[in-house]
DRENDO-1510 file (C-alpha; in Angstrom, 1 decimal, always signed):
<recs>
REC; n; res; u; v; w
REC; 1; MET; +17.6; -7.9; +34.3 .
REC; 2; GLU; +19.1; -6.3; +31.1 .
REC; 3; PHE; +16.9; -5.5; +28.1 .
REC; 4; ALA; +18.2; -4.7; +24.6 .
REC; 5; TYR; +16.6; -1.6; +23.3 .
REC; 6; LEU; +16.4; -0.3; +19.7 .
REC; 7; PRO; +19.3; +2.1; +19.0 .
REC; 8; SER; +18.9; +5.4; +17.1 .
REC; 9; PRO; +21.4; +6.3; +14.3 .
REC; 10; PRO; +24.2; +8.6; +15.5 .
REC; 11; THR; +23.5; +10.9; +12.5 .
REC; 12; GLY; +21.0; +11.3; +9.7 .
REC; 13; VAL; +23.5; +12.8; +7.3 .
REC; 14; VAL; +26.4; +11.2; +5.5 .
REC; 15; HIS; +28.8; +13.5; +3.6 .
REC; 16; LEU; +30.1; +12.5; +0.2 .
REC; 17; GLY; +32.9; +15.0; +0.0 .
REC; 18; PRO; +31.2; +18.4; +0.2 .
REC; 19; ILE; +27.8; +16.9; -0.6 .
REC; 20; PRO; +25.5; +16.0; +2.3 .
REC; 21; LEU; +23.4; +12.9; +1.8 .
REC; 22; ARG; +20.4; +13.0; +4.1 .
REC; 23; ALA; +18.7; +9.8; +5.1 .
REC; 24; TYR; +15.3; +11.4; +5.4 .
REC; 25; ALA; +15.4; +12.5; +1.7 .
REC; 26; PHE; +16.8; +9.2; +0.6 .
REC; 27; CYS; +13.9; +7.3; +2.3 .
REC; 28; ILE; +11.4; +9.6; +0.5 .
REC; 29; ILE; +13.0; +9.1; -2.8 .
REC; 30; VAL; +13.2; +5.3; -2.4 .
REC; 31; GLY; +9.5; +5.3; -1.4 .
REC; 32; VAL; +8.5; +7.2; -4.5 .
REC; 33; PHE; +10.4; +4.7; -6.8 .
REC; 34; VAL; +8.7; +1.8; -5.0 .
REC; 35; ALA; +5.3; +3.4; -5.3 .
REC; 36; VAL; +5.8; +4.0; -9.1 .
REC; 37; TRP; +7.2; +0.4; -9.6 .
REC; 38; VAL; +4.3; -1.3; -7.7 .
REC; 39; GLY; +1.8; +1.0; -9.4 .
REC; 40; THR; +3.2; +0.2; -12.9 .
REC; 41; ARG; +3.1; -3.5; -12.3 .
REC; 42; ARG; -0.5; -3.3; -11.2 .
REC; 43; TRP; -1.4; -1.0; -14.1 .
REC; 44; THR; +0.2; -3.2; -16.7 .
REC; 45; SER; -1.4; -6.3; -15.2 .
REC; 46; ARG; -4.7; -4.8; -16.3 .
REC; 47; GLY; -3.3; -4.3; -19.8 .
REC; 48; GLY; -2.3; -0.6; -19.4 .
REC; 49; SER; +0.7; +1.1; -20.8 .
REC; 50; LYS; +3.9; +0.8; -18.7 .
REC; 51; HIS; +4.6; +4.5; -19.0 .
REC; 52; THR; +1.2; +5.8; -17.6 .
REC; 53; ILE; +2.0; +5.6; -13.9 .
REC; 54; GLY; +5.3; +7.3; -14.3 .
REC; 55; ASP; +3.9; +10.0; -16.5 .
REC; 56; VAL; +1.2; +10.9; -13.9 .
REC; 57; ALA; +3.7; +10.7; -11.1 .
REC; 58; VAL; +5.6; +13.5; -12.7 .
REC; 59; TRP; +2.7; +15.7; -11.6 .
REC; 60; ALA; +1.6; +13.9; -8.4 .
REC; 61; VAL; +4.9; +13.7; -6.7 .
REC; 62; PRO; +5.9; +17.4; -6.7 .
REC; 63; PHE; +2.4; +18.4; -5.7 .
REC; 64; GLY; +2.5; +15.8; -2.9 .
REC; 65; ILE; +5.8; +17.1; -1.5 .
REC; 66; VAL; +4.6; +20.7; -1.6 .
REC; 67; GLY; +1.3; +19.8; +0.0 .
REC; 68; GLY; +2.9; +17.7; +2.7 .
REC; 69; ARG; +5.3; +20.5; +3.6 .
REC; 70; LEU; +2.5; +23.1; +3.6 .
REC; 71; TYR; +0.4; +21.0; +6.0 .
REC; 72; HIS; +3.4; +20.5; +8.3 .
REC; 73; VAL; +4.2; +24.2; +8.4 .
REC; 74; VAL; +0.6; +25.4; +8.8 .
REC; 75; THR; +0.0; +23.0; +11.7 .
REC; 76; SER; +3.4; +23.6; +13.3 .
REC; 77; PRO; +3.9; +27.3; +12.7 .
REC; 78; ASP; +5.9; +28.2; +15.9 .
REC; 79; ALA; +9.1; +26.5; +14.6 .
REC; 80; TYR; +9.1; +28.7; +11.6 .
REC; 81; PHE; +7.2; +31.9; +12.5 .
REC; 82; GLY; +7.2; +31.9; +16.3 .
REC; 83; GLU; +9.3; +33.9; +18.6 .
REC; 84; HIS; +12.4; +31.9; +18.1 .
REC; 85; GLY; +11.4; +30.5; +14.6 .
REC; 86; ASP; +13.3; +30.8; +11.4 .
REC; 87; PRO; +10.9; +31.3; +8.3 .
REC; 88; ILE; +13.6; +30.1; +5.8 .
REC; 89; ARG; +13.6; +26.7; +7.5 .
REC; 90; ALA; +10.1; +26.1; +6.1 .
REC; 91; LEU; +11.8; +25.3; +2.8 .
REC; 92; TYR; +14.2; +22.7; +4.3 .
REC; 93; VAL; +12.1; +19.7; +3.4 .
REC; 94; TRP; +15.2; +17.4; +3.7 .
REC; 95; GLN; +15.3; +18.0; +7.4 .
REC; 96; GLY; +12.0; +16.3; +8.0 .
REC; 97; GLY; +8.4; +17.5; +8.3 .
REC; 98; LEU; +5.9; +16.3; +5.7 .
REC; 99; GLY; +2.3; +16.0; +6.7 .
REC; 100; ILE; +0.6; +13.0; +5.1 .
REC; 101; TRP; -2.7; +14.7; +4.8 .
REC; 102; GLY; -1.4; +17.6; +2.8 .
REC; 103; ALA; +0.7; +15.2; +0.7 .
REC; 104; VAL; -2.3; +13.0; -0.2 .
REC; 105; ALA; -4.6; +16.0; -0.9 .
REC; 106; PHE; -2.1; +17.9; -3.1 .
REC; 107; GLY; -0.8; +14.7; -4.6 .
REC; 108; ALA; -4.3; +13.8; -5.6 .
REC; 109; LEU; -4.6; +17.2; -7.2 .
REC; 110; GLY; -1.4; +16.6; -9.2 .
REC; 111; ALA; -2.6; +13.1; -10.1 .
REC; 112; TRP; -5.9; +14.6; -11.4 .
REC; 113; ILE; -4.0; +17.1; -13.6 .
REC; 114; GLY; -1.8; +14.3; -14.9 .
REC; 115; CYS; -4.7; +12.0; -15.6 .
REC; 116; ARG; -6.7; +14.8; -17.3 .
REC; 117; ARG; -3.7; +15.6; -19.6 .
REC; 118; LEU; -3.3; +11.9; -20.5 .
REC; 119; GLY; -7.0; +11.0; -20.6 .
REC; 120; VAL; -6.6; +8.4; -17.8 .
REC; 121; PRO; -9.5; +7.7; -15.4 .
REC; 122; LEU; -8.4; +9.0; -12.0 .
REC; 123; PRO; -10.2; +6.2; -10.0 .
REC; 124; ALA; -8.4; +3.5; -12.0 .
REC; 125; PHE; -5.1; +5.3; -11.4 .
REC; 126; THR; -5.6; +5.6; -7.7 .
REC; 127; ASP; -6.6; +1.9; -7.4 .
REC; 128; ALA; -3.4; +1.0; -9.2 .
REC; 129; ILE; -1.2; +3.2; -7.0 .
REC; 130; ALA; -2.8; +2.5; -3.6 .
REC; 131; PRO; -0.7; -0.4; -2.3 .
REC; 132; GLY; +2.4; +1.3; -3.6 .
REC; 133; LEU; +1.6; +4.4; -1.6 .
REC; 134; ALA; +1.3; +2.3; +1.5 .
REC; 135; PHE; +4.7; +0.7; +0.8 .
REC; 136; ALA; +6.2; +4.2; +0.2 .
REC; 137; GLN; +4.9; +5.4; +3.5 .
REC; 138; ALA; +6.4; +2.3; +5.2 .
REC; 139; ILE; +9.8; +3.2; +3.8 .
REC; 140; GLY; +9.5; +7.0; +4.4 .
REC; 141; ARG; +8.8; +6.5; +8.1 .
REC; 142; TRP; +12.4; +5.3; +8.5 .
REC; 143; GLY; +13.4; +8.8; +7.8 .
REC; 144; ASN; +11.9; +9.8; +11.2 .
REC; 145; TRP; +14.2; +7.1; +12.8 .
REC; 146; PHE; +17.3; +8.7; +11.3 .
REC; 147; ASN; +16.2; +12.1; +12.4 .
REC; 148; GLN; +15.2; +10.9; +15.9 .
REC; 149; GLU; +11.8; +12.5; +15.6 .
REC; 150; LEU; +8.1; +11.8; +16.0 .
REC; 151; TYR; +8.6; +9.0; +18.6 .
REC; 152; GLY; +6.0; +8.0; +21.2 .
REC; 153; ARG; +5.7; +8.1; +24.9 .
REC; 154; PRO; +8.4; +6.8; +27.3 .
REC; 155; THR; +8.5; +3.1; +27.6 .
REC; 156; HIS; +10.7; +0.3; +29.1 .
REC; 157; LEU; +9.5; -2.3; +26.7 .
REC; 158; PRO; +12.3; -4.4; +25.1 .
REC; 159; TRP; +11.7; -2.7; +21.7 .
REC; 160; GLY; +11.8; +0.8; +23.2 .
REC; 161; LEU; +13.7; +3.3; +21.0 .
REC; 162; THR; +16.8; +5.0; +22.5 .
REC; 163; ILE; +16.7; +8.7; +21.9 .
REC; 164; ASP; +19.8; +10.9; +22.4 .
REC; 165; PRO; +19.5; +13.7; +25.0 .
REC; 166; ALA; +19.6; +16.4; +22.3 .
REC; 167; HIS; +16.4; +15.0; +20.7 .
REC; 168; ARG; +14.4; +14.3; +23.9 .
REC; 169; PRO; +11.5; +16.6; +25.1 .
REC; 170; ALA; +12.5; +19.0; +27.9 .
REC; 171; ALA; +10.0; +17.3; +30.3 .
REC; 172; SER; +11.6; +13.8; +29.8 .
REC; 173; LEU; +15.4; +14.5; +29.7 .
REC; 174; ASP; +16.0; +11.7; +32.2 .
REC; 175; VAL; +14.1; +9.1; +30.1 .
REC; 176; ALA; +16.1; +7.4; +27.4 .
REC; 177; THR; +13.7; +5.0; +25.6 .
REC; 178; TYR; +10.4; +5.8; +23.9 .
REC; 179; HIS; +7.8; +4.0; +21.8 .
REC; 180; PRO; +9.2; +3.6; +18.2 .
REC; 181; THR; +6.1; +4.9; +16.5 .
REC; 182; PHE; +8.0; +5.1; +13.2 .
REC; 183; LEU; +8.3; +1.3; +13.4 .
REC; 184; TYR; +4.7; +0.8; +14.4 .
REC; 185; GLU; +3.5; +2.9; +11.5 .
REC; 186; SER; +5.9; +1.3; +9.0 .
REC; 187; LEU; +4.7; -2.2; +9.9 .
REC; 188; TRP; +1.1; -1.1; +9.8 .
REC; 189; ASP; +1.6; +0.4; +6.3 .
REC; 190; ILE; +3.0; -2.9; +5.1 .
REC; 191; GLY; +0.0; -4.6; +6.4 .
REC; 192; VAL; -2.3; -2.1; +4.7 .
REC; 193; ALA; -0.5; -2.6; +1.4 .
REC; 194; LEU; -1.0; -6.4; +1.7 .
REC; 195; LEU; -4.6; -6.0; +2.7 .
REC; 196; VAL; -5.4; -3.7; -0.2 .
REC; 197; ILE; -3.7; -6.1; -2.7 .
REC; 198; TRP; -5.6; -9.1; -1.3 .
REC; 199; ALA; -9.0; -7.3; -1.0 .
REC; 200; GLY; -8.7; -5.8; -4.5 .
REC; 201; ARG; -8.4; -9.3; -6.0 .
REC; 202; ARG; -10.9; -11.0; -3.7 .
REC; 203; PHE; -13.7; -8.5; -4.0 .
REC; 204; ALA; -13.0; -6.9; -7.4 .
REC; 205; LEU; -12.5; -3.4; -6.0 .
REC; 206; GLY; -12.6; -1.0; -8.9 .
REC; 207; HIS; -13.8; +2.6; -9.5 .
REC; 208; GLY; -11.6; +4.0; -6.6 .
REC; 209; ARG; -12.7; +1.5; -4.0 .
REC; 210; THR; -9.2; +0.0; -3.6 .
REC; 211; PHE; -7.8; +3.5; -2.9 .
REC; 212; ALA; -10.7; +4.2; -0.5 .
REC; 213; LEU; -9.9; +1.0; +1.4 .
REC; 214; TYR; -6.2; +2.0; +1.6 .
REC; 215; VAL; -7.2; +5.4; +3.1 .
REC; 216; ALA; -9.7; +3.8; +5.6 .
REC; 217; ALA; -7.1; +1.2; +6.8 .
REC; 218; TYR; -4.3; +3.7; +7.0 .
REC; 219; THR; -6.3; +6.2; +9.1 .
REC; 220; ALA; -7.5; +3.6; +11.5 .
REC; 221; GLY; -3.9; +2.8; +12.4 .
REC; 222; ARG; -2.8; +6.4; +12.3 .
REC; 223; PHE; -5.4; +7.2; +15.0 .
REC; 224; TRP; -3.8; +4.8; +17.4 .
REC; 225; ILE; -0.3; +5.9; +16.6 .
REC; 226; GLU; -1.2; +9.5; +17.1 .
REC; 227; TYR; -2.4; +8.5; +20.6 .
REC; 228; LEU; +1.1; +7.4; +21.4 .
REC; 229; ARG; +3.1; +10.4; +20.0 .
REC; 230; ILE; +4.3; +13.1; +22.3 .
REC; 231; ASP; +5.6; +15.7; +19.8 .
REC; 232; GLN; +3.9; +19.1; +20.0 .
REC; 233; ALA; +0.5; +19.3; +18.3 .
REC; 234; HIS; -2.7; +21.2; +18.5 .
REC; 235; HIS; -5.4; +19.6; +20.7 .
REC; 236; PHE; -9.2; +19.9; +20.4 .
REC; 237; TRP; -11.6; +18.3; +22.8 .
REC; 238; GLY; -8.9; +16.1; +24.2 .
REC; 239; LEU; -7.6; +14.8; +20.9 .
REC; 240; ARG; -4.7; +15.8; +18.7 .
REC; 241; LEU; -5.4; +17.5; +15.4 .
REC; 242; ASN; -4.3; +14.5; +13.4 .
REC; 243; ASP; -6.6; +12.3; +15.4 .
REC; 244; TRP; -9.6; +14.4; +14.3 .
REC; 245; THR; -8.3; +14.5; +10.7 .
REC; 246; SER; -8.0; +10.7; +10.8 .
REC; 247; ILE; -11.6; +10.4; +12.0 .
REC; 248; LEU; -12.9; +12.7; +9.2 .
REC; 249; VAL; -10.8; +11.1; +6.5 .
REC; 250; PHE; -11.7; +7.6; +7.6 .
REC; 251; THR; -15.4; +8.5; +7.6 .
REC; 252; GLY; -15.1; +10.0; +4.1 .
REC; 253; ALA; -13.3; +6.9; +2.8 .
REC; 254; VAL; -15.9; +4.5; +4.1 .
REC; 255; ILE; -18.7; +6.6; +2.6 .
REC; 256; CYS; -16.9; +6.6; -0.8 .
REC; 257; LEU; -16.3; +2.9; -0.6 .
REC; 258; MET; -20.0; +2.2; +0.1 .
REC; 259; VAL; -21.3; +4.6; -2.6 .
REC; 260; SER; -18.9; +3.4; -5.2 .
REC; 261; ALA; -19.9; -0.3; -4.5 .
REC; 262; ARG; -23.5; +0.6; -5.0 .
REC; 263; ARG; -23.2; +2.7; -8.1 .
REC; 264; HIS; -20.3; +1.0; -9.9 .
REC; 265; PRO; -19.8; -2.6; -9.0 .
REC; 266; GLY; -16.9; -4.6; -10.4 .
REC; 267; VAL; -13.7; -3.2; -12.0 .
REC; 268; GLU; -13.9; -0.7; -14.9 .
REC; 269; ARG; -12.3; -1.3; -18.3 .
REC; 270; LEU; -9.4; +0.9; -19.2 .
REC; 271; PRO; -9.8; +3.3; -22.2 .
REC; 272; GLU; -8.6; +1.7; -25.4 .
REC; 273; ALA; -6.1; +4.5; -25.8 .
REC; 274; HIS; -4.3; +3.3; -22.7 .
REC; 275; VAL; -4.4; -0.4; -23.2 .
REC; 276; GLU; -1.0; -1.8; -24.2 .
REC; 277; THR; -1.4; -3.8; -27.4 .
REC; 278; ALA; +0.9; -6.6; -28.4 .
REC; 279; ALA; +3.2; -6.0; -31.3 .
REC; 280; PRO; +1.9; -7.6; -34.5 .
REC; 281; GLN; +3.7; -10.9; -35.3 .
REC; 282; ARG; +5.4; -11.2; -38.6 .
REC; 283; GLU; +4.0; -13.7; -41.1 .
REC; 284; GLU; +6.5; -16.3; -42.1 .
REC; 285; VAL; +7.2; -16.3; -45.8 .
REC; 286; HIS; +7.9; -19.7; -47.3 .
REC; 287; THR; +9.7; -20.0; -50.6 .
</recs>
């Protein structure tokens, strides 16, 4: 019986003359624009200025990219500083390799700086941007598909992902199809975004609780997806490093959600300086 498997792209780079256009970088850029667009719509729906999310993103995005790359390099040092590593490749962000934990941590630092400079409450900003971040992650994961990386265990399921021999692990060169963990996580992230939007409206999640729910929901799915992945990773007590990170971050997010709900119920009001006011209407003059 023949099954149709998911194909992998033959290349992740398209050359526009001498200029290489890398799909991984394109997915990241599109994700950033979607996150800012969704965040701006949510912010303005609360009466905020339409420029606030973009102004803070100018700080958060570069910090997030640097943090994501640092986390990846620190947790996978052999590829860059090992016996056959190449240190300069640590700067090649466009080739893949951004750790979500470092991206969120450093991105939050950049967002805090941007919010401080603009006088914007950080919890309100994170609540506005939370579903956009989930959508951005859903888009960004497709960069792994183009690079044929971060896939899961071998499988013969109909939706198994075909991996070229050059990108297969040495221990599984005779296996052609693997779990498409990029697709699993992309779909999960879309579900997280929709959950966060619904819950924020249904339960009036303010003061950072929408963001905390996003973090908790994402890490719950990431724990399962890490279980399927077979790329090299540090292991502690039978679990991958990212599994332990997921557990710790999930616990912290749930605690923040509970504490915030007890101390600050409801949704906070935006500072008057950041509320978009309607343009004054002209009075008609009758002669």
